[in-house]
C-alpha positions as CSV (number, residue, x, y, z in Angstrom):
1,X,-43.1,39.0,0.9
2,X,-41.9,35.9,2.8
3,X,-41.0,34.3,-0.6
4,X,-39.1,37.3,-1.7
5,X,-37.1,37.5,1.5
6,X,-36.3,33.8,1.3
7,X,-35.1,34.2,-2.3
8,X,-33.0,37.2,-1.3
9,X,-31.3,35.3,1.5
10,X,-30.6,32.3,-0.8
11,X,-29.0,34.7,-3.3
12,X,-26.8,36.1,-0.6
13,X,-25.7,32.6,0.5
14,X,-25.0,31.7,-3.1
15,X,-22.8,34.8,-3.5
16,X,-21.0,34.0,-0.2
17,X,-20.4,30.5,-1.3
18,X,-19.0,31.8,-4.6
19,X,-16.7,34.2,-2.8
20,X,-15.5,31.3,-0.5
21,X,-14.8,29.2,-3.5
22,X,-12.8,31.9,-5.1
23,X,-10.9,32.5,-1.9
24,X,-10.2,28.8,-1.6
25,X,-8.9,28.7,-5.1
26,X,-6.7,31.7,-4.6
27,X,-5.3,30.2,-1.4
28,X,-4.6,26.9,-3.2
29,X,-2.9,28.7,-6.1
30,X,-0.7,30.6,-3.6
31,X,0.3,27.4,-1.8
32,X,1.2,25.7,-5.1
33,X,3.1,28.8,-6.3
34,X,5.1,28.8,-3.0
35,X,5.8,25.0,-3.4
36,X,7.0,25.6,-6.9
37,X,9.4,28.3,-5.8
38,X,10.8,26.1,-3.0
39,X,11.0,22.7,-4.7
40,X,10.5,22.9,-8.4
41,X,9.5,19.2,-8.3
42,X,5.8,18.9,-9.0
43,X,5.5,15.7,-6.8
44,X,7.3,17.1,-3.8
45,X,5.8,20.6,-4.2
46,X,2.3,19.2,-4.5
47,X,2.7,17.2,-1.2
48,X,4.0,20.3,0.5
49,X,1.2,22.5,-0.8
50,X,-1.5,20.0,0.3
51,X,0.0,19.8,3.8
52,X,0.0,23.6,4.0
53,X,-3.6,23.8,3.0
54,X,-4.6,21.0,5.4
55,X,-2.9,22.8,8.3
56,X,-4.6,26.1,7.4
57,X,-8.0,24.3,7.5
58,X,-7.3,22.6,10.8
59,X,-5.9,25.7,12.5
60,X,-8.9,27.9,11.6
61,X,-10.5,29.1,14.8
62,X,-7.6,28.0,17.0
63,X,-5.6,30.4,19.1
64,X,-2.3,28.4,19.0
65,X,-0.6,26.1,16.6
66,X,2.0,24.0,18.6
67,X,4.6,22.4,16.3
68,X,6.8,19.6,17.6
69,X,10.2,19.4,16.0
70,X,11.4,15.9,17.1
71,X,14.9,15.3,18.4
72,X,17.4,13.0,16.7
73,X,16.9,12.7,13.0
74,X,13.6,14.5,13.2
75,X,11.3,11.7,11.9
76,X,9.9,10.1,15.1
77,X,6.2,9.9,15.4
78,X,4.9,11.1,18.8
79,X,4.2,7.6,20.1
80,X,7.9,6.7,19.4
81,X,9.4,9.6,21.1
82,X,10.9,9.4,24.6
83,X,8.3,9.7,27.4
84,X,9.9,12.9,28.7
85,X,9.8,14.5,25.3
86,X,6.1,13.7,25.0
87,X,5.6,15.1,28.5
88,X,6.8,18.5,27.4
89,X,4.2,18.7,24.7
90,X,1.4,17.5,27.0
91,X,2.5,20.1,29.6
92,X,2.5,23.0,27.1
93,X,-0.9,21.9,25.6
94,X,-2.4,21.7,29.1
95,X,-1.0,25.1,30.1
96,X,-2.4,26.7,27.0
97,X,-5.8,25.2,27.7
98,X,-5.7,26.3,31.4
99,X,-5.0,29.9,30.1
100,X,-8.3,29.7,28.3
101,X,-6.9,29.2,24.7
102,X,-7.5,26.5,22.1
103,X,-4.7,24.8,20.3
104,X,-3.7,22.4,17.5
105,X,-0.7,20.1,18.0
106,X,1.1,18.8,14.9
107,X,4.6,17.4,14.2
108,X,7.1,18.7,11.6
109,X,9.4,15.9,10.2
110,X,12.8,17.0,8.9
111,X,13.6,13.6,7.4
112,X,12.1,10.3,6.4
113,X,13.1,7.1,8.1
114,X,15.7,5.9,5.7
115,X,19.5,5.8,5.5
116,X,19.6,8.0,2.4
117,X,17.5,10.7,4.2
118,X,19.8,10.5,7.3
119,X,22.9,11.0,5.1
120,X,21.3,14.0,3.5
121,X,20.3,15.4,6.9
122,X,24.0,15.1,8.1
123,X,24.9,17.6,5.3
124,X,22.1,19.9,6.5
125,X,23.2,19.7,10.1
126,X,26.7,20.8,9.1
127,X,25.1,23.8,7.4
128,X,22.8,24.5,10.4
129,X,19.7,23.2,8.6
130,X,20.0,26.1,6.0
131,X,17.7,24.6,3.3
132,X,15.2,22.8,5.6
133,X,14.9,25.8,7.9
134,X,14.1,28.0,4.9
135,X,11.3,25.6,3.8
136,X,9.7,25.6,7.3
137,X,10.1,29.4,7.7
138,X,8.3,29.9,4.4
139,X,5.5,27.5,5.5
140,X,5.0,29.4,8.8
141,X,4.9,32.7,7.0
142,X,2.2,31.3,4.7
143,X,0.1,30.0,7.6
144,X,0.4,33.1,9.8
145,X,-0.3,35.4,6.8
146,X,-3.6,33.7,6.2
147,X,-4.6,33.2,9.9
148,X,-3.3,36.4,11.3
149,X,-4.7,35.8,14.8
150,X,-2.8,32.5,15.2
151,X,0.2,32.2,17.5
152,X,2.7,29.5,16.7
153,X,4.9,27.8,19.3
154,X,7.8,25.6,18.0
155,X,8.8,23.0,20.5
156,X,12.2,21.3,19.9
157,X,14.4,19.0,21.8
158,X,18.2,18.4,21.1
159,X,18.6,18.5,17.3
160,X,15.0,19.6,17.2
161,X,15.9,22.6,19.3
162,X,18.7,23.5,17.0
163,X,16.4,23.2,14.0
164,X,13.8,25.5,15.7
165,X,16.5,28.0,16.3
166,X,17.5,28.0,12.7
167,X,13.9,28.5,11.6
168,X,13.5,31.4,14.1
169,X,16.5,33.1,12.5
170,X,15.0,32.7,9.0
171,X,11.7,34.3,10.2
172,X,13.2,37.4,11.7
173,X,10.9,39.9,13.4
174,X,8.2,41.0,14.0
175,X,6.6,37.6,14.0
176,X,3.8,35.5,15.4
177,X,6.1,32.5,16.0
178,X,7.7,31.6,19.4
179,X,10.1,28.8,20.2
180,X,10.7,26.6,23.2
181,X,14.2,25.0,22.8
182,X,15.4,22.3,25.2
183,X,18.9,20.8,25.3
184,X,20.4,22.8,22.4
185,X,23.5,20.6,21.4
186,X,26.9,22.1,22.0
187,X,28.1,21.6,18.4
188,X,25.5,24.1,17.1
189,X,26.2,26.8,19.7
190,X,28.3,29.1,17.4
191,X,25.2,29.4,15.1
192,X,22.5,29.7,17.8
193,X,20.7,33.0,18.5
194,X,18.3,33.8,21.3
195,X,15.5,36.4,20.8
196,X,12.7,37.6,23.0
197,X,10.4,35.1,21.4
198,X,12.7,32.2,22.4
199,X,12.9,30.2,25.6
200,X,16.2,28.2,25.7
201,X,16.6,25.7,28.5
202,X,20.0,24.0,28.8
203,X,19.6,22.4,32.2
204,X,16.9,20.4,33.8
205,X,17.7,21.8,37.2
206,X,18.9,18.5,38.6
207,X,22.0,17.3,36.6
208,X,24.1,19.4,34.1
209,X,23.4,18.4,30.5
210,X,26.8,17.4,29.0
211,X,25.5,17.7,25.5
212,X,24.3,21.3,26.0
213,X,27.0,22.5,28.4
214,X,29.8,21.7,26.0
215,X,31.7,18.8,27.6
216,X,33.3,17.9,24.3
217,X,35.1,14.7,25.5
218,X,31.9,13.2,27.0
219,X,29.7,14.5,24.2
220,X,31.8,13.1,21.4
221,X,32.2,9.8,23.2
222,X,28.4,9.6,23.5
223,X,27.7,10.5,19.9
224,X,30.3,8.0,18.6
225,X,29.0,5.1,20.7
226,X,25.3,5.8,19.9
227,X,25.4,4.1,16.4
228,X,26.9,1.0,17.8
229,X,24.3,0.9,20.6
230,X,21.7,1.3,17.9
231,X,23.0,-1.6,15.8
232,X,23.3,-3.9,18.9
233,X,19.6,-3.2,19.7
234,X,18.6,-4.0,16.2
235,X,20.6,-7.3,16.2
236,X,18.9,-8.2,19.4
237,X,15.5,-7.7,17.8
238,X,14.8,-4.6,19.8
239,X,14.7,-1.8,17.2
240,X,14.7,1.6,18.8
241,X,14.9,5.2,17.6
242,X,18.5,6.5,17.2
243,X,17.8,9.3,19.7
244,X,17.1,6.6,22.4
245,X,20.6,5.4,22.0
246,X,22.2,8.7,23.1
247,X,22.6,8.2,26.8
248,X,23.8,11.6,28.0
249,X,23.7,12.6,31.6
250,X,21.4,15.5,32.1
251,X,20.0,15.4,28.6
252,X,16.5,14.8,29.8
253,X,13.8,17.5,30.2
254,X,10.7,16.0,31.8
255,X,7.8,18.3,32.4
256,X,7.6,17.1,36.0
257,X,11.0,18.5,36.8
258,X,10.1,21.7,38.8
259,X,12.7,23.9,37.0
260,X,11.5,22.9,33.6
261,X,7.8,23.5,34.4
262,X,8.5,26.8,36.1
263,X,10.5,28.2,33.1
264,X,8.0,27.1,30.4
265,X,4.9,28.2,32.4
266,X,6.6,31.5,33.0
267,X,7.4,32.0,29.3
268,X,3.9,31.2,28.2
269,X,2.3,33.4,30.9
270,X,4.6,36.3,30.1
271,X,3.9,36.3,26.4
272,X,0.3,35.1,26.3
273,X,-1.5,36.2,29.5
274,X,-5.0,37.5,28.9
275,X,-5.0,40.9,27.2
276,X,-1.6,40.5,25.6
């Protein structure tokens, strides 16, 4: 009898493994079909599909997926971001953990670190990230469809905040995706939309943010001088990210600023307190 029971159990496990294999194949096919629709190019589409599948694997069993949309050109690795931008991600991750949830933090890069990519991104910025926001929205719909208990929080600063906003508009409602947007630049304000799933912070509670509040003269002067500052740093042998060259009063949102922490904690607790 023991032998029969063991054989029966092994048969069930084999069936389960077969089902998992079929499910994995179906998921893989769906990811590649989506990539084909979005890109057409087999090389680009394949990379996109593999990233989707990797995120789905890593996010399994997590309560939250925190996605960082970097400021500037959107290609800065976390260790190359400004300290205050990193502090926001650390603060959100810590708050989520204190609330008793698990999370996975990843970055979403809008461009590669090359002049050609930056030129292409300028065209996207003038169109409020129309194409790139469509791609990210499709990726998020895929992920949340296959992990339907997962909540997603987009965290964006400056241009990253504008990009997050564009993605939120593409997603519509209802949705499992929320957005924390800090320092939304004034030039995108006509296109911006705020929903119940969006926290928009345009002041650090200490100094008004000239890039968010719409001081056109100061803002344009800062944006025009930033490339020269970037070149000077390079010539001096001190290469820095372009975003580090935008020295705008108030355009700094450190987690340790009381107003910043209060607003973000309040947003997370309101939307994700136990039982919600």
